Kinemage of the C-alpha trace (Angstrom):
@kinemage 1
@onewidth
@group {chain A} dominant
@subgroup {mainchain}
@vectorlist {calphas} color= white
{ca met a 1} P 46.186 210.944 57.530
{ca ser a 2} L 46.244 214.678 57.002
{ca gly a 3} L 44.308 215.949 54.027
{ca gly a 4} L 44.105 219.659 53.366
{ca arg a 5} L 44.194 221.781 50.260
{ca gly a 6} L 47.966 221.565 49.912
{ca ala a 7} L 48.160 217.772 49.854
{ca ser a 8} L 49.486 216.520 46.528
{ca glu a 9} L 47.747 213.671 44.749
{ca lys a 10} L 51.051 211.785 44.597
{ca ala a 11} L 51.593 211.995 48.368
{ca thr a 12} L 47.999 211.021 49.141
{ca thr a 13} L 48.093 208.083 46.733
{ca ser a 14} L 51.362 206.831 48.238
{ca ile a 15} L 49.880 206.868 51.753
{ca met a 16} L 46.676 205.203 50.564
{ca gln a 17} L 48.734 202.475 48.897
{ca ala a 18} L 50.451 201.853 52.247
{ca val a 19} L 46.988 201.424 53.772
{ca phe a 20} L 46.073 198.910 51.074
{ca arg a 21} L 49.217 196.932 51.866
{ca glu a 22} L 48.165 196.834 55.534
{ca ile a 23} L 44.718 195.559 54.558
{ca gly a 24} L 46.490 192.808 52.652
{ca lys a 25} L 43.570 191.730 50.498
{ca ala a 26} L 42.875 192.013 46.792
{ca ser a 27} L 39.905 194.291 46.022
{ca pro a 28} L 38.985 195.026 49.659
{ca thr a 29} L 35.721 196.563 50.777
{ca ile a 30} L 36.198 199.858 52.603
{ca ala a 31} L 33.372 201.286 54.700
{ca tyr a 32} L 33.208 205.077 54.381
{ca val a 33} L 31.906 206.849 57.506
{ca gly a 34} L 31.075 210.458 56.681
{ca ala a 35} L 29.647 211.568 60.034
{ca ala a 36} L 32.126 214.447 60.405
{ca ser a 37} L 30.894 215.933 57.118
{ca asp a 38} L 27.189 215.247 57.798
{ca asp a 39} L 27.382 212.628 55.045
{ca asn a 40} L 28.034 215.286 52.414
{ca trp a 41} L 27.574 213.618 49.007
{ca val a 42} L 30.016 215.803 47.040
{ca phe a 43} L 32.708 215.260 49.644
{ca tyr a 44} L 32.055 211.522 49.581
{ca lys a 45} L 32.384 211.355 45.793
{ca phe a 46} L 35.660 213.261 45.871
{ca val a 47} L 37.264 211.289 48.700
{ca ser a 48} L 36.040 207.870 47.568
{ca gly a 49} L 37.446 208.617 44.122
{ca met a 50} L 40.772 209.491 45.720
{ca ile a 51} L 40.820 206.179 47.616
{ca gln a 52} L 39.965 204.221 44.477
{ca lys a 53} L 42.816 205.855 42.554
{ca ala a 54} L 45.232 204.219 44.996
{ca gly a 55} L 43.980 200.655 44.533
{ca asp a 56} L 41.210 198.387 43.391
{ca cys a 57} L 38.498 198.408 46.057
{ca his a 58} L 34.783 198.692 46.737
{ca ile a 59} L 33.588 201.673 48.791
{ca ala a 60} L 30.526 201.067 50.985
{ca arg a 61} L 29.006 204.388 52.069
{ca val a 62} L 27.786 204.253 55.687
{ca ala a 63} L 25.315 207.125 56.149
{ca leu a 64} L 24.493 207.973 59.771
{ca ser a 65} L 23.581 211.654 60.011
{ca ser a 66} L 19.968 211.443 58.790
{ca lys a 67} L 17.121 210.835 61.224
{ca lys a 68} L 16.055 208.063 58.848
{ca ala a 69} L 19.476 206.380 58.806
{ca asp a 70} L 19.216 202.583 58.664
{ca leu a 71} L 21.434 201.701 61.614
{ca gln a 72} L 21.246 197.941 61.159
{ca lys a 73} L 22.312 198.328 57.545
{ca ala a 74} L 25.164 200.549 58.749
{ca arg a 75} L 26.315 197.997 61.320
{ca asn a 76} L 26.230 195.234 58.723
{ca ala a 77} L 28.331 197.288 56.309
{ca leu a 78} L 30.866 198.135 59.007
{ca gln a 79} L 31.047 194.553 60.238
{ca ser a 80} L 31.606 193.093 56.774
{ca ala a 81} L 34.124 195.687 55.547
{ca asp a 82} L 37.835 194.907 55.396
{ca ala a 83} L 38.704 198.406 56.643
{ca ile a 84} L 36.857 201.497 57.873
{ca phe a 85} L 37.596 205.042 56.710
{ca met a 86} L 36.593 208.123 58.747
{ca ser a 87} L 36.073 211.242 56.650
{ca gly a 88} L 37.144 214.788 57.325
{ca gly a 89} L 34.820 217.560 58.435
{ca asp a 90} L 34.120 218.645 62.026
{ca val a 91} L 35.456 216.486 64.866
{ca glu a 92} L 32.848 217.440 67.459
{ca arg a 93} L 29.937 217.035 65.053
{ca gly a 94} L 31.244 213.666 63.911
{ca met a 95} L 31.510 212.372 67.471
{ca glu a 96} L 28.031 213.692 68.323
{ca ile a 97} L 26.529 211.683 65.465
{ca leu a 98} L 28.419 208.512 66.388
{ca gln a 99} L 27.247 208.784 69.989
{ca glu a 100} L 23.650 209.686 69.108
{ca lys a 101} L 23.413 206.661 66.810
{ca leu a 102} L 25.129 204.364 69.355
{ca met a 103} L 27.944 203.709 66.893
{ca ala a 104} L 30.953 204.808 68.932
{ca asp a 105} L 31.052 201.688 71.102
{ca phe a 106} L 30.277 199.499 68.088
{ca leu a 107} L 33.286 200.908 66.241
{ca arg a 108} L 35.461 200.320 69.307
{ca glu a 109} L 34.314 196.691 69.367
{ca leu a 110} L 35.246 196.261 65.710
{ca phe a 111} L 38.679 197.676 66.429
{ca gln a 112} L 39.160 195.231 69.294
{ca gln a 113} L 38.252 192.445 66.874
{ca gly a 114} L 41.116 193.515 64.606
{ca lys a 115} L 39.414 195.813 62.079
{ca leu a 116} L 41.769 198.280 60.371
{ca phe a 117} L 40.756 201.948 60.651
{ca phe a 118} L 42.116 204.969 58.826
{ca gly a 119} L 40.946 208.538 58.511
{ca ser a 120} L 41.667 211.908 56.996
{ca ser a 121} L 41.816 215.269 58.775
{ca ala a 122} L 38.944 215.409 61.306
{ca gly a 123} L 38.462 211.675 60.833
{ca ser a 124} L 42.024 211.080 61.988
{ca ile a 125} L 41.449 213.149 65.122
{ca met a 126} L 38.250 211.185 65.822
{ca leu a 127} L 40.268 207.953 65.839
{ca ala a 128} L 42.512 209.383 68.563
{ca arg a 129} L 41.888 209.754 72.298
{ca glu a 130} L 40.336 213.213 72.685
{ca trp a 131} L 40.147 216.708 71.273
{ca val a 132} L 39.663 220.297 72.400
{ca arg a 133} L 36.701 222.673 72.128
{ca trp a 134} L 35.745 226.063 73.573
{ca arg a 135} L 32.380 226.580 75.257
{ca asp a 136} L 32.820 230.274 74.336
{ca pro a 137} L 34.992 230.751 71.214
{ca asp a 138} L 35.930 234.226 72.436
{ca asp a 139} L 37.121 233.066 75.864
{ca glu a 140} L 40.299 230.974 75.987
{ca ser a 141} L 39.560 229.966 79.587
{ca thr a 142} L 36.553 227.915 78.416
{ca ala a 143} L 38.738 225.351 76.611
{ca glu a 144} L 37.922 221.750 77.504
{ca leu a 145} L 38.695 218.279 76.231
{ca phe a 146} L 36.042 215.909 74.906
{ca pro a 147} L 36.440 212.192 74.179
{ca cys a 148} L 36.939 210.740 70.728
{ca leu a 149} L 36.950 207.051 69.763
{ca gly a 150} L 40.287 206.379 71.449
{ca leu a 151} L 41.335 203.652 69.008
{ca ala a 152} L 44.778 205.252 68.806
{ca pro a 153} L 46.041 206.172 72.291
{ca val a 154} L 47.326 209.569 71.143
{ca ile a 155} L 46.284 213.198 70.794
{ca cys a 156} L 46.840 214.550 67.292
{ca asp a 157} L 45.988 217.408 64.979
{ca thr a 158} L 46.116 217.567 61.190
{ca his a 159} L 47.226 220.111 58.543
{ca ala a 160} L 47.556 222.883 61.146
{ca glu a 161} L 51.224 223.652 60.530
{ca gly a 162} L 50.188 227.074 59.191
{ca asp a 163} L 48.950 228.177 62.636
{ca his a 164} L 51.821 226.441 64.458
{ca trp a 165} L 49.538 223.754 65.922
{ca glu a 166} L 47.707 226.160 68.244
{ca glu a 167} L 44.756 223.853 68.943
{ca leu a 168} L 47.029 220.878 69.617
{ca lys a 169} L 49.014 222.964 72.091
{ca ala a 170} L 45.773 224.128 73.732
{ca ala a 171} L 44.751 220.483 74.162
{ca leu a 172} L 48.095 219.590 75.723
{ca his a 173} L 47.838 222.506 78.173
{ca leu a 174} L 44.755 220.748 79.584
{ca lys a 175} L 46.707 217.535 80.174
{ca gly a 176} L 49.193 216.574 82.860
{ca asp a 177} L 52.941 217.035 82.717
{ca gly a 178} L 54.563 214.706 80.196
{ca ala a 179} L 51.538 214.576 77.866
{ca gln a 180} L 52.454 214.307 74.200
{ca gly a 181} L 50.726 215.416 71.014
{ca tyr a 182} L 51.373 214.787 67.344
{ca gly a 183} L 51.099 217.278 64.499
{ca ile a 184} L 50.354 215.507 61.216
{ca ala a 185} L 51.275 217.998 58.503
{ca thr a 186} L 49.534 218.237 55.139
{ca gly a 187} L 50.295 215.224 52.976
{ca thr a 188} L 51.645 213.051 55.788
{ca cys a 189} L 50.328 210.257 58.002
{ca leu a 190} L 50.844 208.845 61.490
{ca lys a 191} L 50.562 205.067 61.577
{ca val a 192} L 49.659 203.616 64.981
{ca ala a 193} L 50.154 199.871 65.302
{ca pro a 194} L 48.099 197.707 67.712
{ca asp a 195} L 51.133 197.583 70.021
{ca thr a 196} L 51.087 201.455 69.925
{ca lys a 197} L 54.308 201.652 67.891
{ca leu a 198} L 54.299 204.880 65.868
{ca glu a 199} L 55.553 205.453 62.332
{ca ala a 200} L 55.495 208.518 60.097
{ca leu a 201} L 54.488 208.124 56.450
{ca gly a 202} L 54.944 210.650 53.669
{ca gly a 203} L 57.074 213.009 55.749
{ca pro a 204} L 57.964 214.003 59.331
{ca val a 205} L 55.303 214.131 62.047
{ca ser a 206} L 55.785 216.860 64.647
{ca leu a 207} L 55.963 215.865 68.312
{ca phe a 208} L 55.174 218.127 71.265
{ca arg a 209} L 55.442 217.380 74.993
{ca lys a 210} L 54.159 219.249 78.032
{ca val a 211} L 57.133 219.974 80.291
{ca asp a 212} L 56.722 222.139 83.416
{ca gln a 213} L 53.542 223.785 82.079
{ca thr a 214} L 55.252 224.555 78.764
{ca ile a 215} L 54.583 222.869 75.424
{ca ala a 216} L 58.015 221.964 74.119
{ca arg a 217} L 58.806 220.828 70.573
{ca gln a 218} L 60.549 217.461 70.452
{ca pro a 219} L 62.479 215.806 67.607
{ca asp a 220} L 60.166 214.902 64.733
{ca ile a 221} L 59.056 211.330 64.087
{ca leu a 222} L 60.700 210.501 60.767
{ca pro a 223} L 59.625 208.004 58.119
{ca ile a 224} L 61.502 204.705 58.196
{ca arg a 225} L 63.962 204.486 55.327
{ca thr a 226} L 63.745 201.363 53.228
């Protein structure tokens, strides 16, 4: 999912309700992983409230950023949850925490067991294959890719339509010819099924492909009409 300041409550609720239908259980338990926001409490209260507006559920907060984090308690909460939500924040920081606390591989195992994952903004990018960073923010030549969880075999960016998806294009420039990337605009969602089938929710998802060293815009992925 793509959060962002411009996302309407109606659009967000509609996408969240689609997630609830995928979970397929009355009053599910959703584990909230706030690593990307350093487990910010205010952010958690806001986002968990937004999720609960969409459907009856229990939110289990999984705190990992503290040195005193109870990792066994975290694993138990993740294992027992019906779905796992990855919060927004900073992609690189979120992945650092997951790796430091030996949670990245554990989350991948849960996915392989059939656990449903969803995320917002940076959390969505963390669910994908990899993302881009700059060793020196003032030097474009220092751009490099770093691994994310890889649950969805895609590269994506969120709510960056205002800067014409510059970071997504930078990531694709570091990939081989034919690489594709997805721009999830504010208030929309990219659904990735276990068989890797893609579906747009809430509005079109932009598609870019690297062709002969150029990042070319492709036809958008459109929501399925029902």
